N, C-alpha and C positions, 0 to 999 in steps of 0.2 A: 491450315489452311489447306496444306498440303496432303492431310486422310483425307478431305470434304473430293481433292481431284480427283484420287485413285478411286475413289467409289466411285464420279462421274464416268472415269475410263471402261469399266466395268462393266459401266452401262450400256455402253455406247455399242462396245465389243457384241454386246449381246444381245443388241439392234439388230445391228449388222446383220449378224447369220441369221435371223429370223425374216430378213429379206431377201435373202438368194436363195434360189432354186438348186436344191438339193445336189448337183450332176455336177452343174460350174461350182459351189461350194466345195464337193468334195476335190472337183479337176486344183480349184489355186489353193486348197489345202497341201494336196500330194506336192503341187512343185515347190509350197515355203519349204517344205519336210527335205526334199532334194537337194534345195540353195545350201540350206541349213550343211545338210551333212556332206557335200562337194566342196567346200568351202566357196562354192562358188559368189560372190558376194555382189558384183556389178556396180557396186558405189552404196550397196544394204550395210549396215553396220549397229550388228545385236547389241542396245541401250543397256550403257553402264548400271550396275546399282547402284541405288539409291544410299547415300550414305545419310545414316540415321542421325535424329538432330537432336546439336548437344544438350545435356541437361544437367542440370546444377541443383541438388540441393544441399543449402545450409540449417544446423542444427541451432539455434536460438533457445537458451536459457535464461529468463522473466528473473531479477527481485535478489539476487542474489543470496538463493537459495543456499545452506553450506550444504547437504546434501545433493547437490551437485557435482560437489567432487565424485560420487558413485558412478555419473556419466561421463566425467573429463576422466578418469580410470581407463574406463573403458573403450574411449574413443582415442585416448596415446597406444595402447596394444595393438587396436586396431590400426593406429596412424592416420587418424579423423581430428578433422578441428572443428571449431565453433565458435558463434561470437555469444559471449555473457552481457550481457543485458544490466545494468548495476546499479542502484539509485546507492548516490553518495554517499547520503545517511545513513545506511544499512546497513555499510560495513564494521567491521570489527565487534559488533556487539553477539550478542548469543544467539545458536541459530543460522546464524546470516555470515559469508565468506569473511575473512582478513583477509589483510594485507597481504602479507606473505599466504596464502591461499591465490591469491591474483596474480601476485609474481609468478606464478609459479605454473599458474594456466598458461597466456603470456610465450612462458617459459617451452613450453610444449605447442607454438605458432595459435593456439586460440587468441582472438579478438579482446578487447571490455569494450564497451563500450556506454552512451549514455541510456541513462531510463527515469531520469529526475534528481534530488536530494529528499523528498522523501517521498513520493511515489501518491499525488492528487491527481483525480481527476482536474488535469487540465483546463477541459471547457466550463469549468464551474469556477475559475476563479478567474483576480483579475488578469490582466494582459501583463502589468509589471510584477504581479505574482507568479504567472508562469513562462517569464524571462526570464527571472530570477530561480528557479528552479530547474531549466532547461539549464541555462549558461554557465551561474555558477558548478553544477552537476559538471559540466564538462573543466570547469577551471578547477572544480579539486580534486578528481580522480586524474589528472594530469597534472596536479599536486604529485600526487603520491608514483608515477613516474608513469601514465599508461598515455599513449593514443591515441588519442579520443576522434574519431571522423566517421561516429554513426552514428543513430536516435531511433530510441523506440517509441510512442506515446503509451504514457499507463493507460492501461482500462481499455487500450482501442477509440478511444475516444483523441478526436483529433477539428480542427475547421482549420476555412486558408489560412486567418493570422495567424493560428498556428504554426504550421508550415513556415509561414514569414518567420516568425520567432525561431522557428530551427534554423534556417537560412542562415538567417544575423547572429546566431552566436557560433557561428563557425564549422558548423555542421552539414558532412556531403546526402544525408541518407537520411529515411525514417519511415523505421515497419509498422502497418498496420496489422488487422487481426479480419480475418472472413469473411474475407474480395474472394477468394478462393473454392473453388467444390468440393464440398464432400458427404460424406452421407447422412449428416448434421444438419448441413444448412444447402444458404447458398447452391440449391441443383441449379441456375442458370450461370451462375459466375464461370468464366475462365477456369481450363485446369492447370495455368500457372501462372508466371510474371512475368513476360519479358524481359530479354536484357538484350539492352540498357532498357531499364523500365521508364515508364510514359512519364512519370512524374515520380522522380527517386523522392524526395519529404511524402509521399502518402503509396511506399511499396504495400504491394498484396498480398493476403500469406493465408492460409487456411487458420480457420478455430484454432483458438489456442488446444494444445491434449491431455487430456484427461484421462481419467478411472474411467468412464466408458469406452477409451478409445481402445480396440484389438492390434496386433498384432499386421492383421491381412488390412485393416485401416492403415494403417503406418506405411506396409507398405502398396496399398494403391494412391493413396497421393503419391508417390513417387510410375507409378506403373503410368497412370494415368496422363501425366503428362509428358513420356518419355516420347510415344509418335510424332510430337507436333513439338517436344523440345520449352522449352522455358528454365524458370529459374520456381523452388517452390522450396517454403520460408515454415522448419514447424520448429513451434515453441513450444517446451516446457519451462514448467514451474520445480515440481520436490520428482525425483526420484528414490525413492523409498520403500524399502519392503514394512515399514509400522506406520508411517505416515494418517492418518486419515483425513487429512487437507483432499478434499477433491480436484483440485488440480495436479493428483499423481499418480503418476506410473512403478509398476516395480522394478529394479535393476535390474532381473532378468526381464521381461521383456523391453526394454531399453538395448540392452546387451545382445537381443535376437535381429533387433530392427537392422541395430548398428552392425551385426557380424553380414547381415542378408545386405544392407544398405553395399557396403563394403569387397561385394560379390559380383555386380553391376556389372553392366557392360563397357566397356571403358568411355564409353560417351556419355553414361553418369558419374557424376565428379559430384564430394564435398569441396565447399569450399564457404570462408567468411562471406561476410557480408562485404568490408571491405575488399577483400579479393575480386565480390561481385561489379562491386560500388568501384573501386579506383576514385581516383581525386587526389589533388592534394592536403597536409594537415593545411588548414586557416590557422592564421592570429588566435588567440584568448577571447572573448568575449565577458564581463561581469553583468550580470545582472543590474537592475538599478540597485539602493542600499534598502532594506526595509523602515518603515516610518515608524518614529521615533514616541515613546510611550505618549499616552495619549496623560488627559483629566477627566476625571468622572468617571461615571460606570467602565472599564476597557472592551468588554462581551460584544463580539458585532453580530448582530443582526438576535438581541439580549430575548426576547420575543419569542423568536423561529416562525416570523409571521412572513417572511421573504423565501420563496421556497423558489428552488430551482429542478423539475420534471418531478415534484414532487417532493420531495426530502426541502432542509430549510439552509437552503442560501449557509454556508461559513461553520457549519458543522458536518462531523463524520463519524459515523455508527465506529465506532473499536469493542475486542476484543480477545481476549484468547483461552488458552482449553479446552475443555471441552464438553461445547452445551453446545442447545442449536438458538438463533435467536434472529427475531425478528423487530425489526424495527419501520414506525408508522409513521402519519401525523395523523388527526384523531381531531376534531374540533371540541373537545373538553376541556377549555384552555383555562387558564391562571386569569388571563386578562388579555386581547385582542379574541380573532378569531383559531389559533391552533396552539397548540403542545403539539410533542413528541411524547410516541407511547413504545413503552419496548418489552418485550415481553420473550423471556427464560425458558425453555421447557431441556426436555433432557440433558436435563445439568448431571457432569457429572465434577466436574471441578474448574477453575478458571471463574470468567466474570463475564460484562455488557455492557457498552454503559453508549457517549454520546458526548462523542467531544470537542470543544471549538478544534478544525483542521490546523493537524499539525502541520505547519509549512512555514515560512519562511517571512511573518511577520502579514503576510497579509491578511489571514484573517485568527489566526491566535495572535492575543495579546505581546502584545514589548512589555518588558518589563526586567527590572533592575537587583540587580545582586544586593543583597543586602535589606534587602526589601520585605514588609510581611504586605499583604493582601489578603483582604478581606472577601469573603468567596457565598455566594447566597448561590439556591432555585427554590422554588414549592414546589412540591412535587407532592401525590400520593401515590403507594405504593402497597400493597394487596403484602409486603414482607420488606424486612430490616433493607435499608440500603446506607448510601455514604460514599460523599465527594473519593475520588482517584485521581492519582494529580502526578502531570509529566512541567519536563521544563527543556526547553531550547538549549544546544551546545555548540561547542565546535562551529566548523560547514553548516551545521542542521542538522544534524543527530537529536535523536526524541529521546529519555530517558525517562522511569520509571522515576516518583520523586519520592510521592509519603498517600499517606490516605486519614482520612477525616475519623472523627468517631463512629460511631453506626449514628439509625435517625430511623426510630421506631417502624412500623408498619404504618397506615394512614388513610382514610375512606372515603378523607375531605380533602382539599389542597394546608399544607402546612409548611413553612417556611424553614428552610433545612442552610447554618452558616455557618461559617467556620474562620477564622485566621490560624492565616500556613502560620509554618514558621520561615522566615528569613529563608528567602532566596539565595541558593550554592554562589559563588564563585564561579566566573564565565558561562554566568547561565543568560537569554535572552529573550525570553520568550514561558508563555506557563499553557497550560489548555489540562483542564477538568469536566467532570462532568458524575453526574450523581447515577452510581452501578447496582446492577442485580448482580451478588453472587452468589444465590440458588432459584431453584419457578419461583413465576408469580412476575407480575406484571405492574410498571413501572413506566407514570407521568409525570411530564415536567414539563416546565416554563416559569417563565422572567428569568435569566441569569443573570447573575452580575460580580462582577469584580473591583476592588478599589482600593490601590495603593496607599494603606495607611504608617509607609515610612519604616524607620528601620529600628529594631527591635528597643534601643532604650528609649527611641519615641513613647512606643508603646504601651511599654514599663509605667510612665510618667503618664499616659493619659489617662491608665485605668488605679495610677494612682490619684490622681485629682478625681475620677471619674465614678472612684467602687469603694460605698462606704464598710463595704465589708472587707479590706485592707487592713480598718484601724480599730477594727472591734469584732470578735466570737463573733457576735452575731452572724447568722448568714444570710446573705441576699443575693439576687440575681444582679450581674454586673448587666451595664448599663450597655446597651448594643448602638451599631451604627445603626442610622435608619435604613428602611429599603426605598432603596431611588430604581424610577421606571428610567430606562431609556429604552429610545428605539434604534432598533442593530439592523447597521448596515449589512450592504450584502457579499459573502462570499459563499462560496457553493461544501457539497458535501460528498468523494466518489458514491456509488450506489452499493448501497449494503449487500447485494451477496458478495462482494470483492473486501468487500472491510478486514478482514484478519490480515491482508496485505497491507493497511495504512498505518499503520507502524511495524517495528521489530519489537517481535513479544519475546522482548526485558522475562525475567525471569517476577513473575509481580508477588511482594506479601498474597494470601488468602486469607480464609475470614480474622481475626481480628477479636479469639476466641482465651487469647491468653497474657499475662502481659510481655508485651515485647520494651527493648530499649536502646531502640533505635527508629520505633514508628510512635504516630501518637494510637497507641488502644484507649480499649474505656471496655468497661466489666458493667455492670446493673444499670444497663441501658440509662446511664447521670446525661447524655445528651451537649455536652459543656468538655469543654477542656481546660485543667488546671493545669498550674505550674511550679515548683518551686520556684522562687522569686532570689537571685543571685546575693549572697551574703551582703554587697558592696554595697546591693540598691533597696537593703530593710534601711527601715531608721533611725534600729538598732541591734548589735547579735544578738540580743535576745527576746528580738521582738515572736513572741508565736507563733503568729501568723504567718506563713513561711510559702506560703503560694498565689500563685496572681489569676485569670485568667485571660484565657486568649492562646500564649506562647507556647511553644513546644517543647515535650522534653529534650535531655537531652543524656549521653551513653551515661553519664554518672548519677542521674536520677533514679528514684525505686519509681515503683509500675504510675495510675495514673488512678484515679476513683475508687478508691481502696474505701474508704469511708468518709460519713455527710455534714461530717465536722472539722471545719480549719483548719485547728489547730497538732494538728498533729503532723510529723516531719516529715508524711508522701503529703506524693499530689492527690487533693481530696475535690470534690463538688460537690455539687448539688443535686437534692434525695431524686429520686425515678418521677416524670412527672408523665407517665404511661398507665 
């Protein structure tokens, strides 16, 4: 506003000069000059120079990526501080910050702030799940010894209900994105947020910094705000010389900008979010408990029919490695009207898949440690696919668990089924999906997951049902029938940010060779066979020592190496492709 006032004053002065005859204007100017040089003021004093308005810059870092320590080192050398918005479920995972890293950040004056437990799009989950994500994240981080007063919405996705949740969880502010002018978007937006913000639970910030930003762009975000003053929050994700993530800038660029920022006039300062917002540290509040394990098909929205913003509710795109994955809903459904299509191109390594949202129980099925689960899905694919499984532990972290045998390419819908190993101790939920680990197209529909109980119950069931256990004749074991179920709702983050939906725990690549700790197949067997423990055999001399549907153990030999069940290793049925 003051910038506009200055412009108005100049315009008025020019108008005044144009309305006075030349001689009178000359005389008037002369008198003013004489007064100035003789010190005769007669009550006229020159106005004091107007002080520049204070501008505050906050350097924020989202998602707890380990390469943010490159920026932290630069800031420490320059005496600058920042705010690190940290999903508590990502901490201590490979390629993410550790508790020790965060303690070092705080020791150097930086702030640790909340960013949910597992980084879901909060507008797509139930209010209970959103409350768990926000409140429990603050509880988790506090239990690690950090003071948490501020928050940032994942994917910059929020609404009035979520603002209330953030406030009720005891936080003092919440940051959004994309509401401050940049050359990339929002041309009509303000140049800075006000201090204090009009709405502390929806503070405005420029778009997140990505690999299209230059040093000039970073500098302009500050210089355009300085004439009027205010608050500029810059958001970074990766600071790496080698990362191919679009949300990355190099350490060199960050160092150049931070060094320039340090040299700005005293009216431009660098502070954390907490230093700008202030406020007291409020009591901790926990979110509602996760729902218990249900009965029947445990998958929510199993037929993918319920959509939110065009994506199946309760499902999320995910992946790792170097490849290009495109997710879309299509009308080529197995049942109903909707199926999900995944197209992978530019494949180098890793995989891509659709999973039940990795959350705290609103979408991901609650599960019981020690129990095995029968999982299934209908699919069409131009190349091999397999189930990839994750499980939830502790405060809400998700870990890679295992993968199923491969399922061959299919031009018409085929059903893929597999029975999991017993769920590890300490696990509380499961998420799984069919993946692509090469270039190709995969269409999936009608997912299912049934609790089949403990391993001993599973073995007894197969002993009763599978005649191949008692005779050398090779017969296909009886499988659980497919059960259809409607799919309740819960939503998935937008595919373009899917890579950050779960910590990128290194995942075993293609199952090309036998493994001693994860199910592997050769010869396209499409079944899982495992040696039966000696104490469960009818007699120690029983020549048939394999059972369908149970996992390999570290002491067992590789699976599916022959088609006869009398051998000492794992065996399987003949190829069916």
